[in-house]
C-alpha positions in Angstrom: 0.0 0.0 0.0 1.4 3.4 -1.0 2.0 5.8 1.8 1.9 9.6 1.7 5.2 11.4 2.4 5.2 14.6 4.3 8.0 17.1 3.5 8.6 19.8 6.2 10.9 22.7 5.7 13.1 22.8 8.9 15.5 25.5 8.1 16.7 28.0 5.4 20.3 29.2 5.8 22.9 31.3 4.1 26.6 30.4 4.1 27.9 33.8 4.8 31.5 33.1 3.8 30.6 31.6 0.5 27.9 34.2 -0.2 30.4 37.0 0.4 32.8 35.5 -2.0 30.4 34.3 -4.8 26.9 35.9 -4.4 25.4 39.2 -5.3 25.3 41.9 -2.6 22.7 41.6 0.1 22.1 37.9 -0.7 19.3 36.4 1.4 17.9 33.0 2.3 15.7 31.1 -0.1 12.8 33.3 -1.1 10.6 30.2 -1.8 10.7 28.2 1.3 10.4 29.1 5.0 10.7 27.0 8.1 7.4 25.3 9.0 6.1 25.0 5.4 4.7 21.5 4.7 4.2 19.6 1.5 2.8 16.2 0.7 3.8 13.7 -2.1 2.4 10.4 -3.3 5.9 9.4 -4.0 5.7 9.8 -7.7 5.0 13.6 -8.1 6.7 16.7 -6.9 4.2 18.6 -4.6 2.8 21.8 -5.9 4.8 24.8 -4.6 8.0 22.8 -3.8 11.0 24.1 -5.7 12.5 21.7 -8.3 15.9 22.2 -6.8 14.6 21.0 -3.4 12.8 18.1 -5.0 15.6 16.7 -7.1 18.0 15.5 -4.4 15.3 13.7 -2.4 12.7 12.4 -4.9 14.1 8.9 -5.0 14.0 8.8 -1.2 10.4 10.1 -1.1 9.6 7.3 -3.6 11.2 4.6 -1.3 9.3 5.9 1.7 6.0 6.0 -0.2 6.5 2.3 -1.1 7.1 1.3 2.5 10.9 1.0 2.2 13.5 2.3 4.7 16.0 4.9 3.7 19.0 3.1 5.3 19.4 -0.2 7.1 17.5 -0.2 10.4 19.3 1.7 13.1 22.2 3.1 11.0 21.2 6.7 10.4 18.0 8.2 11.9 16.3 7.4 15.2 13.1 6.8 13.2 13.9 4.7 10.2 11.0 6.1 8.1 12.4 9.7 8.2 15.3 11.5 6.6 16.8 14.9 6.5 17.9 16.4 3.2 18.9 19.7 1.6 18.3 21.3 -1.7 21.2 21.7 -4.1 21.8 25.4 -3.4 25.2 25.5 -1.8 25.0 29.2 -0.9 21.5 29.1 0.7 20.5 25.6 1.5 17.0 24.7 2.5 16.9 21.7 5.0 13.9 19.4 4.9 12.5 16.5 6.9 10.8 13.8 4.9 8.6 11.2 6.6 6.1 8.6 5.7 2.7 9.5 7.3 0.3 6.8 6.1 
């Protein structure tokens, strides 16, 4: 049975040292995602409103969770084996997300 996967934005950061060296002046955290935002996926589709660059690095893990699989062998990574913490691909202002199977 397919499970729904909940994606929660935990944090949005700016790497100040890298931003100072490579980014435009007054570089800010991600304008699209804020802590506390929640999205839901069926495992096959990117949720509406979720940035493509946030979706890409975790879409295979979301699919695994939706199919009832674990992300890593039991007890090797997370306290709860049906959760994972991932970041988007933006190295200057990463968005950190929790994914978890909810049904």
